[in-house]
C-alpha positions as CSV (number, residue, x, y, z in Angstrom):
1,M,-8.4,30.5,-12.1
2,I,-6.3,29.2,-9.2
3,R,-9.2,27.1,-7.8
4,K,-9.8,25.6,-11.2
5,T,-6.0,24.9,-11.5
6,F,-6.0,23.0,-8.2
7,Y,-8.9,20.9,-9.4
8,A,-7.1,20.2,-12.7
9,L,-4.0,19.2,-10.6
10,A,-6.1,16.7,-8.8
11,A,-7.6,15.2,-11.9
12,A,-4.3,15.1,-13.8
13,G,-2.6,13.5,-10.9
14,L,-4.9,10.6,-10.8
15,V,-3.9,9.2,-14.2
16,L,-2.1,6.0,-13.7
17,P,1.5,6.1,-14.7
18,G,1.2,3.6,-17.6
19,A,-1.6,5.6,-19.1
20,A,0.3,8.8,-18.5
21,Q,3.3,7.6,-20.3
22,A,1.2,6.4,-23.2
23,Q,-0.4,9.9,-23.5
24,E,1.7,12.8,-24.5
25,I,0.7,16.0,-22.7
26,A,-1.0,18.3,-25.1
27,F,0.6,21.6,-24.2
28,P,-1.5,24.4,-25.8
29,N,1.5,26.6,-26.3
30,S,5.3,27.0,-25.7
31,E,4.6,29.1,-22.5
32,S,2.7,26.1,-21.0
33,R,5.6,23.7,-21.9
34,A,8.1,26.1,-20.3
35,L,6.0,26.4,-17.1
36,S,5.7,22.6,-17.0
37,E,9.5,22.1,-17.4
38,C,10.1,24.7,-14.6
39,V,7.6,23.2,-12.2
40,V,8.9,19.7,-12.7
41,L,12.5,20.8,-12.3
42,S,11.7,23.0,-9.3
43,T,10.0,20.3,-7.3
44,S,11.5,17.6,-5.1
45,G,10.1,14.3,-4.1
46,R,9.0,15.9,-0.9
47,D,7.1,18.6,-2.9
48,R,5.4,15.9,-5.0
49,L,4.4,14.1,-1.8
50,V,2.7,17.3,-0.7
51,L,0.7,17.2,-3.9
52,I,-0.3,13.6,-3.6
53,R,-1.3,14.0,0.1
54,W,-3.5,17.0,-0.9
55,I,-5.1,15.0,-3.7
56,A,-5.7,12.0,-1.3
57,V,-7.4,14.1,1.4
58,S,-9.4,16.0,-1.1
59,I,-10.8,12.7,-2.6
60,G,-11.7,11.7,1.0
61,A,-14.1,14.6,1.1
62,A,-16.4,13.0,-1.5
63,G,-19.5,11.6,-0.1
64,S,-19.0,8.4,-2.2
65,M,-15.6,7.9,-0.7
66,Q,-16.2,8.6,3.0
67,D,-16.9,4.9,3.8
68,A,-13.5,4.0,2.2
69,V,-11.2,6.9,3.1
70,T,-10.7,8.2,6.6
71,V,-9.1,11.6,6.9
72,K,-7.8,12.4,10.3
73,P,-8.8,15.6,12.0
74,G,-6.5,18.4,10.9
75,A,-5.1,16.4,7.9
76,K,-7.2,18.3,5.3
77,E,-6.1,21.7,6.7
78,A,-2.4,20.6,6.8
79,A,-2.6,19.3,3.2
80,D,-4.3,22.6,2.1
81,R,-1.6,24.6,3.8
82,G,1.2,22.6,2.3
83,M,-0.3,22.7,-1.2
84,G,-1.0,26.4,-0.9
85,A,2.7,27.1,0.1
86,L,3.9,24.9,-2.8
87,F,1.7,26.5,-5.3
88,T,2.6,30.0,-4.1
89,R,6.4,29.2,-4.2
90,L,6.2,27.8,-7.7
91,F,4.3,30.7,-9.1
92,T,6.0,33.6,-7.3
93,V,9.6,32.4,-6.8
94,D,10.7,29.3,-8.7
95,C,8.7,29.7,-11.9
96,R,7.6,33.3,-11.8
97,K,9.1,34.1,-15.2
98,E,7.4,31.1,-16.9
99,A,4.0,31.6,-15.1
100,K,3.7,35.3,-15.7
101,P,2.7,35.2,-19.4
102,L,0.1,32.5,-18.8
103,L,-1.4,34.4,-15.9
104,E,-1.4,37.7,-17.8
105,Q,-3.2,36.0,-20.7
106,G,-5.6,34.2,-18.3
107,D,-4.5,31.0,-20.0
108,D,-6.1,28.4,-17.7
109,A,-5.5,25.6,-20.1
110,G,-1.8,26.3,-20.3
111,V,-1.5,26.4,-16.5
112,E,-3.5,23.2,-16.1
113,A,-1.4,21.3,-18.7
114,A,1.8,22.5,-17.0
115,F,0.6,21.3,-13.6
116,G,-0.9,18.1,-15.1
117,Q,2.6,16.9,-15.9
118,L,3.7,17.4,-12.3
119,G,0.6,15.4,-11.2
120,R,1.5,12.6,-13.5
121,I,5.1,12.5,-12.2
122,A,4.0,12.6,-8.6
123,M,1.5,9.8,-9.1
124,G,4.1,7.7,-11.0
125,E,6.5,8.0,-8.0
126,L,3.7,6.9,-5.6
127,M,2.9,3.9,-7.8
128,N,6.5,2.8,-7.5
129,D,5.9,2.0,-3.8
130,P,5.7,-1.8,-3.6
131,L,2.8,-1.6,-1.1
132,V,0.8,0.4,-3.6
133,D,1.6,-2.0,-6.3
134,E,0.6,-5.0,-4.1
135,S,-2.6,-3.2,-3.1
136,L,-3.6,-2.4,-6.7
137,G,-3.1,-6.0,-7.7
138,S,-5.0,-7.6,-4.9
139,F,-8.4,-7.3,-6.7
140,V,-7.3,-10.2,-9.0
141,Q,-8.2,-12.7,-6.3
142,Y,-11.8,-11.7,-6.8
143,A,-11.8,-11.6,-10.6
144,D,-13.0,-14.5,-12.8
145,L,-9.8,-14.8,-14.8
146,E,-11.0,-17.9,-16.7
147,A,-14.0,-15.8,-18.0
148,V,-11.7,-13.0,-19.1
149,E,-9.3,-15.4,-20.8
150,A,-12.1,-17.2,-22.6
151,I,-12.7,-14.0,-24.6
152,A,-9.3,-14.5,-26.3
153,K,-10.2,-18.1,-27.4
């Protein structure tokens, strides 16, 4: 279950903030909502950066990304260690009470939804970086905007 939750964290974290705000998280139950609230309130900007770094280096492992993403030696292990420590702290200390019922029930969907919210918040914070915003918008110079605008006419 924990490995599956990490994968869900990564997938949920990659939703762009606008889309994330437009979509309400579908918490499968009140326990999942409680865990989400605890996880969000128990993490700092630094914790969310640990999550985003872990997602980034994990994406760099994909064969299709290796020509675009370079992960420095040791960065993957450092990211895994940081994420492991964060995940452990949240489940065993900060949000133990909220996590316990979901873990006892084997409620993977509830845990994934709770951590999905954290991923959305972390990605939203990253997207507020002006350099990220500029980088995301730079593709427009290669788009045929006249062809796109012609559709509206």
